[in-house]
Backbone as CSV, one residue per row, in Angstrom:
resi,resn,N_x,N_y,N_z,CA_x,CA_y,CA_z,C_x,C_y,C_z
1,MET,-37.451,-31.097,72.491,-37.455,-29.667,72.245,-38.494,-28.984,73.126
2,ASN,-38.232,-27.780,73.367,-39.107,-26.976,74.182,-40.377,-26.645,73.387
3,ALA,-41.516,-26.716,74.018,-42.798,-26.441,73.364,-42.878,-24.988,72.895
4,LYS,-42.306,-24.064,73.664,-42.319,-22.649,73.269,-41.485,-22.432,72.012
5,THR,-40.379,-23.133,71.893,-39.529,-23.009,70.713,-40.248,-23.531,69.480
6,LEU,-40.910,-24.668,69.617,-41.668,-25.227,68.505,-42.806,-24.310,68.088
7,LEU,-43.500,-23.746,69.048,-44.595,-22.830,68.755,-44.069,-21.574,68.065
8,GLY,-42.962,-21.053,68.547,-42.353,-19.873,67.932,-41.932,-20.141,66.495
9,ALA,-41.333,-21.289,66.259,-40.907,-21.649,64.902,-42.109,-21.823,63.980
10,ALA,-43.162,-22.431,64.480,-44.372,-22.623,63.677,-45.004,-21.281,63.317
11,LEU,-45.053,-20.359,64.250,-45.603,-19.034,63.972,-44.745,-18.278,62.966
12,LEU,-43.443,-18.400,63.095,-42.530,-17.740,62.162,-42.756,-18.242,60.735
13,VAL,-42.866,-19.540,60.570,-43.108,-20.126,59.258,-44.476,-19.708,58.728
14,ALA,-45.474,-19.679,59.586,-46.834,-19.328,59.163,-46.918,-17.905,58.641
15,PHE,-46.158,-16.997,59.218,-46.233,-15.593,58.805,-45.275,-15.250,57.665
16,THR,-44.200,-15.989,57.496,-43.247,-15.665,56.435,-43.501,-16.439,55.149
17,ALA,-44.096,-17.600,55.208,-44.318,-18.422,54.023,-45.160,-17.730,52.951
18,PRO,-46.261,-17.056,53.285,-47.037,-16.386,52.227,-46.235,-15.315,51.494
19,GLY,-45.387,-14.610,52.176,-44.562,-13.592,51.534,-43.540,-14.190,50.593
20,LEU,-43.024,-15.339,50.925,-42.050,-16.005,50.071,-42.712,-16.611,48.840
21,ALA,-43.980,-16.926,48.939,-44.689,-17.561,47.839,-45.100,-16.571,46.755
22,GLN,-45.015,-15.283,47.043,-45.385,-14.281,46.060,-44.481,-14.373,44.851
23,THR,-45.080,-14.382,43.690,-44.282,-14.413,42.480,-44.344,-13.052,41.806
24,THR,-43.237,-12.677,41.246,-43.175,-11.425,40.520,-43.248,-11.750,39.042
25,GLU,-44.041,-10.988,38.333,-44.160,-11.152,36.904,-43.638,-9.904,36.223
26,PHE,-43.029,-10.078,35.071,-42.501,-8.962,34.316,-43.137,-8.931,32.939
27,PHE,-43.350,-7.735,32.443,-43.975,-7.541,31.139,-43.130,-6.582,30.315
28,ILE,-43.067,-6.825,29.016,-42.461,-5.865,28.100,-43.614,-5.029,27.567
29,VAL,-43.521,-3.732,27.736,-44.592,-2.852,27.266,-44.020,-1.784,26.347
30,GLN,-44.861,-1.321,25.448,-44.470,-0.243,24.542,-45.395,0.940,24.765
31,ASP,-44.790,2.107,24.952,-45.543,3.350,25.106,-46.112,3.729,23.745
32,ALA,-47.404,4.021,23.691,-48.070,4.317,22.428,-47.575,5.600,21.788
33,SER,-47.199,6.588,22.569,-46.786,7.868,21.989,-45.307,7.902,21.607
34,THR,-44.433,7.339,22.443,-42.992,7.391,22.156,-42.486,6.159,21.426
35,LYS,-43.265,5.090,21.430,-42.897,3.803,20.812,-41.696,3.148,21.487
36,ARG,-41.378,3.566,22.709,-40.266,2.982,23.477,-40.746,1.759,24.242
37,CYS,-39.909,0.744,24.291,-40.211,-0.466,25.049,-39.528,-0.398,26.409
38,THR,-40.225,-0.837,27.427,-39.676,-0.920,28.771,-40.164,-2.201,29.432
39,ILE,-39.540,-2.531,30.556,-39.948,-3.703,31.327,-40.582,-3.212,32.620
40,VAL,-41.764,-3.740,32.925,-42.474,-3.357,34.142,-42.808,-4.613,34.941
41,ASP,-43.025,-4.440,36.237,-43.334,-5.594,37.089,-44.811,-5.711,37.434
42,LYS,-45.637,-4.901,36.805,-47.092,-4.997,36.983,-47.738,-4.905,35.613
43,LYS,-48.776,-5.685,35.403,-49.462,-5.653,34.116,-50.090,-4.275,33.932
44,PRO,-49.845,-3.641,32.791,-50.392,-2.305,32.580,-51.918,-2.323,32.510
45,THR,-52.502,-1.297,33.087,-53.965,-1.192,33.072,-54.430,0.005,32.254
46,THR,-53.485,0.769,31.719,-53.850,1.940,30.929,-53.812,1.599,29.444
47,THR,-54.433,2.438,28.649,-54.450,2.219,27.205,-53.268,2.896,26.523
48,THR,-52.427,3.587,27.287,-51.273,4.266,26.689,-50.094,3.326,26.492
49,THR,-50.157,2.113,27.021,-49.093,1.129,26.829,-49.690,-0.178,26.318
50,THR,-48.875,-0.901,25.562,-49.290,-2.184,25.003,-48.297,-3.249,25.421
51,VAL,-48.799,-4.404,25.855,-47.922,-5.520,26.211,-47.361,-6.108,24.919
52,ILE,-46.045,-6.277,24.885,-45.337,-6.780,23.712,-44.704,-8.126,24.046
53,GLY,-44.523,-8.964,23.071,-43.839,-10.240,23.284,-44.792,-11.327,23.738
54,ASP,-44.255,-12.281,24.483,-45.031,-13.444,24.916,-45.872,-13.181,26.158
55,GLY,-45.898,-11.964,26.648,-46.737,-11.637,27.794,-45.985,-11.625,29.098
56,VAL,-46.046,-12.705,29.858,-45.511,-12.746,31.212,-44.150,-13.442,31.238
57,TYR,-43.197,-12.813,31.933,-41.868,-13.403,32.136,-41.643,-13.558,33.626
58,LYS,-40.989,-14.638,34.031,-40.807,-14.927,35.453,-39.700,-14.115,36.097
59,THR,-38.700,-13.708,35.312,-37.597,-12.918,35.861,-37.339,-11.705,34.972
60,ARG,-36.701,-10.707,35.552,-36.353,-9.513,34.786,-35.339,-9.858,33.691
61,VAL,-34.405,-10.742,34.008,-33.390,-11.149,33.041,-34.048,-11.809,31.829
62,GLU,-35.043,-12.651,32.089,-35.779,-13.311,31.011,-36.490,-12.272,30.135
63,ALA,-37.090,-11.278,30.753,-37.769,-10.221,30.004,-36.775,-9.381,29.206
64,GLU,-35.620,-9.085,29.796,-34.591,-8.307,29.091,-34.082,-9.061,27.865
65,SER,-33.868,-10.354,28.006,-33.412,-11.169,26.877,-34.467,-11.207,25.778
66,ALA,-35.711,-11.347,26.166,-36.803,-11.384,25.188,-36.961,-10.041,24.485
67,MET,-36.759,-8.954,25.215,-36.921,-7.628,24.626,-35.892,-7.401,23.518
68,LYS,-34.722,-8.001,23.650,-33.688,-7.859,22.623,-34.064,-8.568,21.328
69,THR,-34.961,-9.536,21.407,-35.347,-10.297,20.221,-36.654,-9.823,19.603
70,VAL,-37.398,-8.978,20.310,-38.675,-8.484,19.786,-38.372,-7.396,18.760
71,LYS,-38.765,-7.633,17.533,-38.407,-6.726,16.433,-38.918,-5.311,16.663
72,ILE,-40.113,-5.166,17.170,-40.694,-3.837,17.369,-39.905,-3.024,18.406
73,CYS,-39.226,-3.717,19.316,-38.441,-3.019,20.342,-37.008,-2.742,19.881
74,THR,-36.472,-3.561,19.024,-35.091,-3.369,18.588,-34.969,-2.388,17.435
75,SER,-36.069,-2.079,16.776,-36.007,-1.167,15.628,-36.079,0.299,16.040
76,ASN,-36.270,0.584,17.331,-36.367,1.969,17.803,-35.014,2.547,18.102
């Protein structure tokens, strides 16, 4: 193989791998004033929302399924 091709491939992997390794986390939160539950992709830092359920979910689908079973979210 050509040395330039190998170097190019190595640089491509070096710059794209960190972006692929990023994990997204999902949280079920409840608004303190409206009592509505929503799913967010960043942990809330304000006091107007409360994290509900088991905390961190790896996928949005997992969080949506969990939100259906959380009593405080289904009673609204």
